[in-house]
Wavefront OBJ file of the C-alpha trace (Angstrom):
o trace
v 9.227 -3.123 -6.017
v 7.500 -0.971 -3.407
v 7.902 -1.442 0.359
v 5.684 -0.296 3.205
v 6.825 -0.682 6.825
v 4.454 -0.615 9.799
v 5.891 -0.433 13.326
v 3.920 -1.345 16.445
v 5.012 -1.494 20.100
v 2.647 -3.768 22.049
v 1.038 -2.545 25.256
v 0.832 -4.510 28.496
v -2.316 -5.378 30.365
v -2.659 -4.275 33.993
v -1.885 -7.795 35.290
v 1.248 -8.081 33.144
v 2.394 -4.632 34.322
v 1.891 -5.527 38.003
v 3.722 -8.845 37.502
v 6.706 -7.024 35.967
v 6.636 -4.392 38.718
v 6.546 -7.136 41.392
v 9.415 -8.951 39.697
v 11.495 -5.748 39.593
v 10.883 -5.159 43.308
v 12.097 -8.648 44.218
v 8.680 -10.128 44.958
v 7.669 -7.471 47.516
v 4.293 -5.821 47.182
v 3.485 -2.261 48.156
v -0.049 -2.776 49.439
v 0.812 -2.893 53.154
v 0.339 -0.061 55.669
v -1.629 2.394 53.623
v 0.376 2.039 50.404
v 3.659 3.336 51.893
v 7.073 1.841 51.240
v 9.719 1.411 53.904
v 11.415 4.614 52.686
v 8.148 6.563 53.353
v 7.469 7.382 49.688
v 3.992 6.772 48.271
v 3.502 3.592 46.257
v 2.605 3.764 42.579
v -1.111 3.083 42.262
v -1.561 3.419 38.466
v -0.215 0.467 36.505
v 2.354 1.182 33.821
v 0.871 -0.124 30.594
v 3.798 0.456 28.219
v 7.260 -0.617 29.221
v 10.303 0.698 27.415
v 12.585 -1.933 26.003
v 9.960 -4.640 25.481
v 10.612 -4.633 21.758
v 9.200 -3.248 18.586
v 7.274 -5.287 16.049
v 8.123 -4.342 12.477
v 5.939 -5.537 9.605
v 7.258 -5.083 6.068
v 4.937 -5.435 3.074
v 6.700 -5.751 -0.263
v 4.720 -5.380 -3.487
v 6.188 -7.309 -6.415
v 4.873 -6.382 -9.840
v 5.664 -8.044 -13.147
v 7.665 -5.648 -15.292
v 9.360 -5.625 -18.653
v 8.451 -6.796 -22.104
v 5.814 -5.444 -24.413
v 2.162 -4.492 -23.918
v 0.305 -7.637 -22.794
v -2.376 -7.060 -25.466
v -2.178 -5.383 -28.824
v -3.884 -2.129 -29.717
v -6.518 -3.951 -31.792
v -7.150 -6.842 -29.337
v -10.558 -5.432 -28.522
v -12.294 -8.792 -28.070
v -10.179 -9.721 -25.041
v -12.403 -7.749 -22.655
v -15.944 -7.222 -23.938
v -16.975 -4.669 -21.269
v -13.930 -2.523 -21.902
v -14.520 -2.797 -25.651
v -18.134 -1.610 -25.405
v -17.293 1.247 -23.028
v -14.360 2.274 -25.213
v -16.575 2.383 -28.290
v -19.510 4.219 -26.695
v -18.067 6.399 -23.892
v -14.260 6.416 -23.959
v -14.191 9.492 -21.692
v -15.820 7.452 -18.876
v -13.294 4.689 -19.475
v -10.578 7.339 -19.175
v -11.935 8.239 -15.703
v -11.715 4.581 -14.686
v -8.161 4.416 -16.012
v -7.121 7.454 -13.961
v -8.624 5.846 -10.849
v -6.843 2.511 -11.465
v -3.586 4.364 -12.061
v -3.987 6.140 -8.713
v -4.688 9.635 -9.990
v -7.465 12.099 -9.248
v -10.665 11.555 -11.213
v -10.323 15.108 -12.547
v -7.083 14.259 -14.324
v -8.729 13.101 -17.605
v -10.221 16.595 -17.928
v -6.732 18.050 -18.385
v -5.309 18.273 -21.908
v -2.705 15.588 -22.558
v -3.565 13.580 -19.460
v -4.271 10.315 -21.305
v -0.911 10.636 -23.035
v 0.758 11.252 -19.647
v -0.937 8.206 -18.109
v 0.137 6.039 -21.065
v 3.757 7.155 -20.669
v 3.436 6.551 -16.909
v 2.068 3.024 -17.378
v 4.854 2.242 -19.834
v 7.481 3.555 -17.400
v 5.935 1.907 -14.311
v 5.814 -1.539 -15.887
v 8.971 -1.076 -17.995
v 7.110 -1.701 -21.247
v 9.150 -1.227 -24.392
v 8.262 1.755 -26.549
v 8.855 5.451 -26.935
v 7.145 8.726 -26.181
v 6.606 9.232 -29.914
v 4.755 5.898 -30.177
v 2.648 6.804 -27.126
v 1.724 10.199 -28.583
v 0.785 8.689 -31.953
v -1.276 5.933 -30.313
v -3.209 8.276 -28.002
v -3.921 11.025 -30.550
v -4.646 8.831 -33.579
v -6.447 5.927 -31.873
v -7.765 7.420 -28.598
v -10.531 4.849 -27.817
v -8.291 1.900 -28.700
v -5.410 3.319 -26.645
v -7.611 3.765 -23.555
v -8.951 0.209 -23.927
v -5.401 -1.159 -24.235
v -4.275 0.740 -21.122
v -7.266 -0.524 -19.105
v -6.525 -4.125 -20.162
v -2.849 -3.654 -19.249
v -3.668 -2.277 -15.786
v -6.095 -5.155 -15.111
v -3.574 -7.811 -16.138
v -0.654 -6.269 -14.276
v -2.692 -5.826 -11.096
v -3.846 -9.471 -11.246
v -0.254 -10.715 -11.344
v 0.850 -8.502 -8.444
v 2.345 -10.421 -5.517
v 2.580 -9.333 -1.886
v 5.262 -10.581 0.517
v 4.584 -9.853 4.202
v 7.238 -10.372 6.872
v 7.027 -9.585 10.581
v 9.966 -9.280 12.973
v 10.164 -8.571 16.720
v 13.223 -6.567 17.714
v 14.008 -6.834 21.427
v 16.072 -4.218 23.172
l 1 2 3 4 5 6 7 8 9 10 11 12 13 14 15 16 17 18 19 20 21 22 23 24 25 26 27 28 29 30 31 32 33 34 35 36 37 38 39 40 41 42 43 44 45 46 47 48 49 50 51 52 53 54 55 56 57 58 59 60 61 62 63 64 65 66 67 68 69 70 71 72 73 74 75 76 77 78 79 80 81 82 83 84 85 86 87 88 89 90 91 92 93 94 95 96 97 98 99 100 101 102 103 104 105 106 107 108 109 110 111 112 113 114 115 116 117 118 119 120 121 122 123 124 125 126 127 128 129 130 131 132 133 134 135 136 137 138 139 140 141 142 143 144 145 146 147 148 149 150 151 152 153 154 155 156 157 158 159 160 161 162 163 164 165 166 167 168 169 170 171 172 173
């Protein structure tokens, strides 16, 4: 589960600021006699747009992802996604670029030796899929196109079932 928190302190409009300033001064305005107060200090002419202590709005976004179990499709379930199957058969290196992008890595990553193996281990760890590093190595190096197709299908299915929970709270001080 991944959480992102966004904090925002709202700003006041000029009319809200002058209303608060008037309220704080007990209903007296400072516009009389050339903008001078009774204590001979100049009146504030610029409105205060942000007041301290008005509160802070906190928005929390929680990402819930299905984890655990086995791979959602088998290594030889190539008919489940026809486009992935065709790309995997004809240009698996391009499919590997797409996989790196979906996984959140740089598009140059598939050019590095062992990167597909690393992504497979990462997918298995991220989604808590049962298996071992030995199985991942054997799958990637003995059945490279099939392994890339299986990883693409897994990423698509896991991303479809992802749930977002958004909550907003105003904390007053």
